[in-house]
SETI-143521 format. One record per residue: residue in three letters; x, y, z of N, C-alpha, C, CB in turn. Coordinates in steps of 0.1 Angstrom, whole numbers, padded with zeros to 4 digits, always signed. Glycine has a CB too. Layout:
% SETI-143521
ALAXYZXYZXYZXYZ/...
% end
This chain:
% SETI-143521
MET+0006-0013-0001+0002+0000-0001+0008+0012+0001-0005+0002+0004/THR+0006+0023-0008+0015+0036-0008+0010+0045+0003+0015+0045-0024/PRO+0018+0048+0005+0015+0059+0021+0008+0071+0014+0033+0066+0032/ARG-0001+0076+0019-0010+0089+0014-0003+0100+0021-0027+0089+0019/LEU+0000+0111+0013+0007+0124+0017-0003+0135+0024+0015+0129+0004/THR-0006+0143+0031-0011+0150+0033-0003+0163+0029-0014+0148+0044/PRO-0014+0170+0023-0007+0185+0022-0008+0197+0037-0017+0194+0008/ARG+0008+0201+0037+0002+0209+0052+0003+0229+0046+0018+0204+0070/LYS-0002+0231+0051-0003+0246+0051+0011+0253+0049-0010+0252+0064/ARG+0019+0246+0062+0026+0257+0069+0034+0249+0079+0015+0268+0076/LEU+0047+0252+0073+0059+0243+0077+0065+0251+0087+0070+0240+0065/ASP+0056+0247+0101+0062+0254+0115+0065+0243+0121+0052+0262+0124/PRO+0075+0241+0133+0085+0248+0128+0098+0250+0118+0087+0249+0136/PRO+0102+0259+0117+0110+0258+0104+0121+0242+0101+0120+0273+0104/LEU+0123+0236+0091+0127+0225+0090+0137+0225+0095+0127+0221+0080/PRO+0144+0211+0104+0154+0213+0109+0168+0214+0102+0153+0206+0115/PHE+0170+0211+0091+0182+0216+0081+0184+0229+0082+0179+0215+0067/ARG+0175+0237+0086+0177+0254+0081+0181+0261+0093+0163+0262+0076/ASP+0190+0269+0096+0197+0276+0103+0194+0291+0104+0207+0274+0099/ALA+0192+0299+0114+0188+0314+0107+0198+0319+0095+0190+0326+0120/ALA+0214+0315+0095+0220+0321+0083+0217+0316+0073+0232+0322+0082/ALA+0211+0302+0070+0206+0294+0059+0196+0300+0053+0200+0281+0064/MET+0184+0307+0065+0172+0312+0055+0172+0323+0050+0161+0313+0060/SER+0182+0331+0053+0182+0347+0043+0189+0342+0031+0192+0362+0050/GLU+0197+0334+0032+0204+0329+0012+0192+0319+0005+0224+0314+0013/LEU+0181+0311+0013+0176+0306+0004+0161+0314-0001+0176+0293+0008/THR+0165+0323-0011+0156+0329-0018+0146+0327-0022+0158+0332-0024/HIS+0138+0311-0027+0129+0311-0029+0116+0304-0019+0131+0309-0040/LEU+0121+0307-0008+0111+0306+0005+0107+0319+0011+0117+0299+0015/THR+0094+0320+0017+0090+0332+0025+0099+0324+0037+0070+0335+0028/GLU+0093+0340+0050+0096+0335+0062+0091+0322+0068+0092+0343+0069/SER+0077+0321+0061+0071+0307+0068+0070+0295+0060+0056+0308+0072/ASP+0085+0297+0053+0087+0285+0042+0080+0280+0032+0087+0276+0048/GLN+0075+0289+0031+0066+0289+0015+0070+0292+0001+0056+0298+0015/PRO+0068+0282-0007+0077+0286-0022+0071+0300-0028+0075+0273-0036/ARG+0082+0305-0037+0079+0314-0040+0087+0319-0053+0079+0320-0030/MET+0082+0329-0063+0093+0329-0074+0096+0345-0066+0086+0328-0094/VAL+0113+0346-0067+0119+0358-0061+0112+0371-0072+0138+0357-0062/ASP+0108+0382-0063+0104+0393-0074+0120+0401-0075+0088+0406-0067/VAL+0120+0403-0086+0131+0407-0090+0129+0421-0102+0139+0392-0095/SER+0117+0426-0094+0112+0442-0100+0123+0452-0101+0102+0450-0089/ALA+0130+0448-0088+0136+0460-0085+0152+0463-0090+0135+0461-0071/LYS+0159+0451-0095+0171+0450-0100+0169+0455-0115+0177+0436-0097/ALA+0184+0459-0119+0186+0465-0133+0188+0454-0138+0198+0476-0135/GLU+0187+0455-0150+0188+0452-0163+0204+0451-0165+0180+0463-0173/THR+0209+0436-0168+0220+0437-0170+0228+0426-0183+0224+0434-0157/VAL+0241+0427-0185+0241+0416-0196+0248+0406-0187+0248+0420-0211/ARG+0237+0390-0185+0243+0386-0178+0248+0370-0185+0236+0388-0166/THR+0255+0362-0184+0260+0351-0188+0263+0338-0177+0271+0355-0195/ALA+0260+0331-0182+0267+0316-0175+0270+0304-0183+0258+0310-0165/THR+0279+0297-0178+0286+0283-0185+0282+0272-0176+0303+0284-0188/ALA+0279+0262-0180+0275+0247-0175+0278+0236-0182+0262+0245-0172/GLY+0283+0228-0176+0291+0218-0182+0287+0204-0175+0306+0222-0182/CYS+0288+0194-0183+0289+0181-0173+0298+0168-0184+0269+0175-0167/ARG+0303+0158-0178+0307+0147-0186+0298+0137-0189+0319+0142-0181/VAL+0300+0132-0205+0293+0121-0204+0303+0106-0210+0280+0126-0214/ARG+0303+0097-0199+0314+0089-0205+0307+0078-0215+0323+0081-0195/ILE+0306+0080-0231+0300+0071-0238+0311+0058-0239+0295+0077-0251/GLY+0322+0056-0238+0329+0048-0238+0340+0049-0254+0318+0036-0235/ALA+0350+0038-0250+0364+0041-0261+0355+0033-0280+0384+0026-0253/ASP+0344+0027-0279+0339+0022-0289+0331+0030-0295+0334+0012-0287/LEU+0326+0039-0289+0316+0048-0298+0323+0064-0296+0297+0048-0291/LEU+0336+0068-0289+0341+0074-0294+0351+0071-0304+0341+0079-0288/SER+0354+0060-0303+0361+0058-0319+0357+0057-0333+0365+0047-0320/GLN+0341+0061-0332+0338+0059-0341+0331+0075-0346+0330+0048-0339/MET+0337+0084-0343+0336+0101-0345+0342+0100-0358+0345+0114-0335/ASP+0336+0110-0372+0343+0111-0383+0338+0126-0384+0341+0100-0395/GLY+0349+0131-0385+0349+0147-0388+0342+0157-0377+0341+0150-0402/GLY+0342+0148-0367+0339+0155-0355+0323+0152-0354+0344+0173-0356/GLU+0318+0144-0357+0303+0140-0356+0305+0126-0353+0293+0143-0369/LEU+0294+0121-0349+0294+0106-0344+0275+0100-0350+0296+0105-0322/LYS+0276+0093-0357+0263+0091-0366+0256+0078-0361+0267+0089-0382/ASN+0246+0074-0361+0237+0061-0358+0227+0063-0364+0234+0057-0346/LYS+0218+0053-0365+0207+0052-0370+0198+0062-0371+0203+0044-0367/LYS+0197+0068-0355+0189+0082-0355+0194+0093-0360+0186+0086-0342/GLY+0208+0094-0366+0209+0103-0372+0225+0112-0366+0194+0110-0371/PRO+0224+0123-0368+0239+0125-0362+0238+0132-0346+0248+0136-0373/VAL+0245+0120-0338+0243+0125-0325+0246+0137-0321+0248+0118-0318/LEU+0258+0142-0323+0260+0155-0316+0256+0166-0320+0270+0156-0313/HIS+0249+0169-0335+0240+0180-0339+0229+0178-0333+0238+0182-0353/THR+0222+0164-0335+0207+0165-0326+0213+0173-0308+0200+0144-0323/ALA+0224+0164-0305+0222+0170-0287+0225+0186-0287+0236+0161-0275/ILE+0234+0185-0298+0234+0204-0298+0216+0210-0297+0243+0212-0320/LEU+0213+0204-0309+0198+0214-0306+0189+0210-0298+0189+0216-0317/ALA+0191+0200-0290+0184+0198-0277+0185+0206-0268+0186+0188-0272/GLY+0198+0207-0264+0206+0217-0254+0199+0230-0254+0223+0219-0259/ILE+0200+0236-0272+0197+0248-0272+0182+0247-0269+0201+0255-0286/GLN+0174+0239-0273+0158+0240-0273+0155+0240-0255+0150+0225-0282/ALA+0162+0231-0246+0158+0228-0234+0163+0245-0223+0167+0212-0230/THR+0174+0252-0231+0174+0266-0226+0162+0273-0228+0184+0274-0231/LYS+0156+0271-0237+0144+0280-0237+0133+0276-0233+0141+0286-0247/LEU+0130+0267-0228+0124+0259-0219+0121+0255-0204+0128+0254-0222/THR+0133+0264-0200+0138+0258-0184+0128+0261-0176+0152+0264-0176/SER+0121+0276-0178+0109+0280-0171+0099+0274-0172+0105+0289-0173/GLN+0098+0264-0179+0084+0254-0182+0088+0238-0172+0083+0250-0204/LEU+0104+0240-0168+0107+0224-0166+0110+0229-0147+0124+0215-0178/ILE+0114+0239-0145+0118+0244-0134+0108+0253-0125+0129+0249-0138/PRO+0099+0248-0117+0089+0258-0113+0088+0276-0110+0087+0252-0101/LEU+0104+0274-0103+0104+0288-0096+0114+0297-0109+0113+0288-0077/CYS+0113+0289-0117+0127+0302-0128+0120+0313-0136+0137+0293-0145/HIS+0120+0320-0133+0118+0332-0143+0118+0328-0158+0128+0343-0140/PRO+0110+0332-0166+0113+0326-0184+0122+0340-0188+0094+0324-0198/LEU+0128+0338-0194+0141+0347-0198+0138+0351-0211+0156+0339-0198/PRO+0140+0361-0216+0142+0363-0233+0159+0361-0236+0135+0381-0239/LEU+0162+0348-0239+0176+0346-0241+0180+0353-0255+0179+0331-0240/ASP+0195+0360-0250+0200+0366-0261+0205+0355-0272+0210+0374-0256/SER+0214+0347-0264+0220+0337-0272+0223+0320-0261+0238+0345-0279/ALA+0223+0310-0272+0229+0296-0263+0236+0293-0271+0220+0284-0259/GLN+0246+0284-0267+0257+0275-0274+0260+0264-0266+0270+0282-0277/ILE+0255+0252-0271+0264+0241-0268+0278+0237-0273+0257+0231-0271/ASP+0289+0232-0269+0300+0230-0272+0301+0213-0267+0309+0242-0265/ILE+0304+0205-0276+0307+0189-0273+0321+0184-0276+0297+0180-0282/VAL+0331+0183-0270+0345+0180-0274+0345+0169-0267+0356+0189-0272/PRO+0357+0162-0273+0363+0146-0267+0369+0156-0254+0379+0135-0279/LEU+0369+0143-0241+0376+0152-0231+0390+0140-0230+0366+0156-0213/ASP+0386+0128-0234+0399+0119-0235+0388+0107-0242+0410+0113-0217/ASP+0399+0095-0241+0395+0082-0249+0380+0076-0247+0405+0071-0243/GLU+0371+0084-0236+0358+0076-0231+0346+0086-0230+0361+0069-0216/ARG+0354+0098-0230+0342+0105-0222+0344+0121-0232+0344+0106-0201/LEU+0329+0124-0235+0329+0136-0240+0325+0149-0228+0319+0134-0253/GLN+0330+0161-0230+0329+0174-0224+0314+0179-0229+0343+0184-0231/VAL+0304+0182-0224+0294+0190-0233+0293+0201-0222+0278+0182-0239/ASN+0292+0214-0228+0294+0226-0220+0282+0237-0228+0312+0231-0221/CYS+0270+0245-0218+0267+0256-0223+0268+0270-0218+0257+0254-0226/THR+0267+0273-0227+0267+0287-0223+0253+0301-0230+0285+0292-0228/ALA+0248+0307-0222+0236+0309-0221+0237+0325-0216+0228+0298-0213/ARG+0231+0335-0226+0234+0348-0224+0219+0354-0225+0245+0355-0235/THR+0215+0360-0214+0204+0373-0216+0208+0386-0210+0189+0369-0207/THR+0200+0395-0216+0199+0412-0208+0186+0409-0200+0194+0428-0222/GLY+0186+0413-0186+0177+0411-0178+0183+0412-0165+0171+0399-0180/LYS+0171+0412-0156+0169+0413-0142+0174+0402-0133+0157+0414-0139/THR+0176+0390-0140+0180+0377-0131+0185+0365-0144+0164+0371-0121/GLY+0198+0359-0137+0209+0354-0145+0203+0341-0151+0222+0351-0136/VAL+0211+0335-0157+0208+0323-0168+0214+0312-0164+0212+0327-0182/GLU+0219+0311-0148+0226+0302-0143+0215+0285-0149+0229+0308-0125/MET+0203+0286-0140+0198+0277-0147+0191+0274-0159+0193+0274-0142/GLU+0190+0283-0170+0194+0278-0184+0208+0270-0193+0192+0288-0191/ALA+0217+0275-0187+0229+0265-0188+0230+0253-0183+0239+0271-0183/LEU+0223+0251-0170+0224+0239-0163+0216+0229-0174+0218+0241-0148/THR+0203+0232-0170+0195+0228-0181+0200+0224-0195+0188+0238-0182/GLY+0204+0231-0199+0209+0228-0217+0221+0220-0219+0213+0243-0226/ALA+0233+0221-0208+0240+0210-0207+0236+0197-0202+0248+0212-0202/SER+0229+0196-0191+0219+0182-0190+0210+0175-0202+0209+0186-0179/VAL+0203+0185-0208+0197+0180-0217+0205+0174-0231+0190+0189-0219/ALA+0213+0184-0231+0224+0179-0246+0229+0165-0237+0242+0193-0252/ALA+0236+0162-0227+0238+0151-0223+0229+0139-0223+0241+0154-0213/LEU+0222+0142-0217+0203+0136-0219+0203+0128-0236+0188+0155-0218/THR+0204+0140-0244+0202+0134-0255+0209+0122-0263+0203+0143-0262/LEU+0223+0128-0261+0239+0120-0260+0232+0107-0255+0253+0128-0248/TYR+0229+0105-0242+0224+0084-0240+0216+0083-0247+0218+0076-0226/ASP+0204+0089-0250+0194+0085-0257+0197+0076-0273+0187+0099-0259/MET+0204+0087-0276+0211+0084-0292+0217+0074-0294+0221+0094-0297/CYS+0226+0070-0278+0237+0060-0281+0234+0049-0271+0253+0067-0279/LYS+0224+0050-0263+0219+0035-0253+0221+0019-0258+0202+0034-0253/ALA+0220+0020-0273+0216+0011-0276+0229+0004-0283+0204+0013-0282/VAL+0239+0012-0282+0250+0008-0286+0259+0005-0271+0256+0017-0297/ASN+0256+0013-0268+0260+0013-0248+0256+0017-0239+0268+0018-0244/PRO+0246+0010-0232+0232+0014-0222+0243+0017-0210+0216-0002-0219/ALA+0252+0013-0208+0261+0020-0194+0266+0035-0195+0276+0012-0192/ILE+0265+0039-0206+0268+0056-0204+0264+0063-0192+0262+0064-0216/THR+0272+0068-0183+0273+0079-0173+0272+0091-0174+0282+0079-0168/ILE+0267+0101-0172+0266+0113-0174+0268+0121-0154+0250+0115-0185/SER+0279+0127-0156+0285+0131-0147+0287+0148-0141+0295+0125-0150/ASP+0292+0150-0131+0300+0162-0129+0292+0176-0135+0315+0161-0135/LEU+0278+0174-0133+0271+0185-0141+0272+0195-0130+0254+0183-0147/LYS+0277+0211-0136+0280+0222-0125+0281+0235-0134+0296+0219-0116/LEU+0278+0246-0127+0280+0259-0129+0296+0262-0131+0273+0266-0118/GLN+0299+0264-0143+0315+0263-0146+0319+0282-0143+0317+0255-0168/GLU+0307+0290-0145+0314+0307-0146+0296+0315-0147+0328+0311-0167/LYS+0295+0325-0145+0288+0334-0142+0293+0347-0140+0283+0330-0133/THR+0284+0356-0152+0290+0368-0148+0275+0381-0153+0308+0370-0157/GLY+0279+0391-0141+0262+0401-0143+0255+0401-0131+0249+0393-0155/GLY+0250+0408-0131+0242+0408-0119+0253+0412-0105+0233+0392-0118/LYS+0246+0411-0094+0256+0415-0081+0267+0408-0081+0250+0413-0067/SER+0272+0396-0085+0285+0391-0087+0287+0384-0092+0291+0388-0079/ASP+0299+0378-0092+0305+0368-0107+0312+0360-0100+0315+0375-0120/TYR+0311+0348-0110+0316+0334-0101+0323+0325-0111+0301+0324-0094/GLN+0334+0317-0107+0342+0309-0117+0345+0298-0109+0354+0315-0123/ALA+0340+0286-0110+0344+0272-0107+0363+0277-0103+0340+0258-0124/ARG+0368+0268-0093+0379+0269-0088+0386+0256-0102+0379+0266-0070/GLN+0397+0259-0104+0403+0251-0114+0404+0234-0112+0416+0257-0117/GLU+0402+0233-0098+0402+0218-0101+0388+0215-0098+0413+0208-0093/GLU+0374+0222-0094+0363+0221-0097+0360+0218-0114+0359+0233-0091/SER+0368+0225-0122+0364+0222-0136+0372+0210-0141+0367+0234-0147/SER+0382+0207-0139+0387+0199-0147+0383+0181-0145+0402+0204-0145/
% end
């Protein structure tokens, strides 16, 4: 029998993993721990960019089939399809992540390059001129491009793994961020 969940109107007392310092950092929760979309109306519009990436271990057999920078199978050109899927995902991020603001993107770019004999590096860079950042768009684009690689290659290698999804860099807004070198490699 499946347990029945009953909705709660309030989360009092605050969740045990939250302390006073953390509460000021979690911007998507009200003081009474209710979810909310952050109000960005008072923020200034700036050019904002974010790059995120992940690694896809597809295996040496598949990587050895790359020809002219492309990997083809019965479904078509694998890398080109993954690039298109990643770009499309950046545009749909606010429909997938409930509290993300819908953003007009100025650009989105997916790069997929061999990292070694078995792995590909998938990077997504998104750019907007707006009041909030594009980190979620970059993360979504990289992850969907990687999932598309998996989908198109799983018949040849069902043991494909996707790992190390992370924000690598962001600019614009209040603060810039760049992952430390050891985090990026």
